[in-house]
N, C-alpha and C positions, 0 to 999 in steps of 0.2 A: 595406409590402413584402409580396410573396407568400411565403408560408411553404412550404418544399419538401416538410415532413411536421409532422404535429401528434401530440401525446401527451396524452392524456387522462386524468385522475384518474378514480376511480369514485366512492367514498364522499364525498359532499358535493359533488361535481361534476356526475356524471350522475344519481346515485341519492340519494334520501334513505333511506339504509339503516340509520339509527341506531336506530330501534324494534327492529329485529330483532337488531341488535348488542348493545343494552343488555338486552333480555331474556335473550339467551343468556349475557351477562357475569353477570347476577344469578343465573342458574341454577347457572353454573359456580362462582362465588365461595361459593355456599351449598354446594354439592355438596362442595367442598374445605374447608370449614369457615372460611372466611374472612369478615370483615365485608364488608356490601354497601353501599358508598356510594350516595348519591342519585343520581337520572338526571342532574342537572346536572354532577357529578363524572365519572360514567361517560361523559357526551360526550365528555371529554377523551381516551378511549380510542379514539374513532372516527377513524380517519385512520392514526396512527403504527403501526409494527410491534406486533403485539400482545405479543410477547415481550417487547419493551422495556417495554411497559405492566404486564406482569405483574411485571417487575423493579422499574421505576421507582414506578409507582403501587400496586401491591400489595405489593411488597416481598418476593417470592418468590425462592428460591434457584434456581439452575439445574434441579435435579431437580424441585421443585415446580412451576416454570414447564413443563416438559415434561408433568407430570400434568395441570395444569390446561389447556394446550392441547389434550390428548387429549379432554378431557372437552367443552372449548368446541367442538372441531371437529364431534364426533358430533352435538352438538345443534343446531349451527348448520346442517349440511348437512341434518339432517332438516325442520326448519321456520323457523329463523331466517334464513336467505338470502333467503327469497321475503316476509319482512315488510319490504318496501321499496317505495317509489313513486319514479317518474321524476319530475325537476324538469322542470316545464312549459316547453316550448320547446327542451330538449336533444336529444329525438329528430329534431327538425327540423334541428339544427345537424348531428348526426351523418349524417343522410341527405345533407345539402348538402354536407358534406366530400367524402363518398364521390361524389356526383354530379359534383362539381368535379373529381374525380380526384386529389385529395391524399391520399398515403398516410397512414394514422392507425393509431396503436397504443395499446391500453390500457396505463397505466403506475400500477399499484396495489400497495400494500403487502399487499393481500388474496392469497391463495394463488391460483393460476391455476384450479384447478378451481372453487371457488365464484364466482369472478368470470365465468368463462365461461358456467357454468349461469344467473348472473343475466341475462347480456346475451343469452343464447338465450331465455331466460323472456320478455324484452321484445322480441324480435325485433330485436335490435340487432347481434348478434355478426356477421352477414354483412357488415356495412358497415365491417368493422375489417380492416387488412391484417394485423396481427398483434395477438394478446392477450398482454400481458406482465404477470406478477404476480410474488409472492413465490414462491420455489421451495417444494416440499410439505415440506421439512426445515427451512425458515425460514433457511436459511443466506444465502439471497438475499431479503431483505425490506426493508432500508433502502432508501429511496427513491432514493439516488444510484446504488445496484447494479441497483436495477428501471430506472432510466433507461437506465444504460450498457447493459444487456441489452436493452432496447427499440431502441436505436440500432444494436446489433449485428444484430439480427434484421432489421431494416429494411435496413442495408446489404447484409447477405447475399442480400436478394430484388433488389438493384440500385437501391434507393431513393436518391434524392439527399438525404444527411442533412446538406448544407451549412448549411441555414438552417432548422433546426427551432424549435418553440416547444412549451412545456408549459403546460398548463391545470390548475390545482388550486385548492383552497380553504385548505391548510394552510401553516404555515411548512415543514414536510418536504418538500412539494412543490417549493417556491421554493429552498431549500437543495439538495435532491437534485438538481434540475436544473441549478443553478448550477455543482455540483461536476463536470458533464459539459459545462460551456460553453453550457447552454442557457437561453434567457430564460424567465421564466413570466408568463403572464397570471393573475392571482388573481381568484377570483369571489367574490362577497359572500354568496351564498345558502347557502353549506356551513357548515361547523363552525368555521371560523377566526374570530379578531378582528381588529380593524384592526391592531394591533401586530404580527401575524404577516404582514401584506402587505409588510412593509419588504424591499425587493430585487426585488419584482415590477416588470416593465417597463410594465404596465397593470394597472387594476383594473375589472372589468365588474360593475356593479351588477345586471345583469339579463342572461339569455341573449340579449335582443336586441341589447345592448350587445356581449356576446361576439362575436355574429354580425358586427357591424360590425366590429369588432377584426380578426377573422379574414379577413374579406372585402373590407376597405377598398380594397386595391390594385385589385381587381377591379370594385369599385363604380366607382373613380375612371376606370379605363380604359373603363368602358362609357359613364359620362358624357362623356368625350373623343370617344368615337365617335359618340355622338348630337349633339354639337356640330357635329364635323366634317361630318355628313350633313345 
């Protein structure tokens, strides 16, 4: 089918942003006097809302989490946000989505300011119809709320949101999209594990496979036209 609009996750889908996030988490936990887990454990923090991770993975209470968030944000905006690399093939997909005229929204649990700065840094922001992320105060950070906001913003612009699709790498992407009636294509190159892909309508092993899943209908129509001619 041809999707009427596409929602893309950021960390683990477009960008390998784990190095910058992990270094910033290490700095933050050391600054607030908490034990620093190993890199494999800290990788679990990449993707979910950070306030949830401060609570669930570091055992911080609300006041401690607010303090940790302030430390984290200052450090991350200084240098952590740019310690990231694009997954090969994803810039081409984003450009092709834009070229085909399919409305595109970012849907990330990262706050919108660093998310926007990262996309601008890699010259990708201009291809997005809207950029949707967590609110500055983190009251909108759950993926279900981010997806809902992305759909609202697209709808306000007159975008057809009758047949959307989410693309992401973690269970939070799949569950958050499903809460809004949106199917998800899971990608294997991110930070999720196979058990997290349950509920996805398709699984892309590579960006090339994702491209085929997103543009399958157009490819079929082009083949039909070629045969007719």
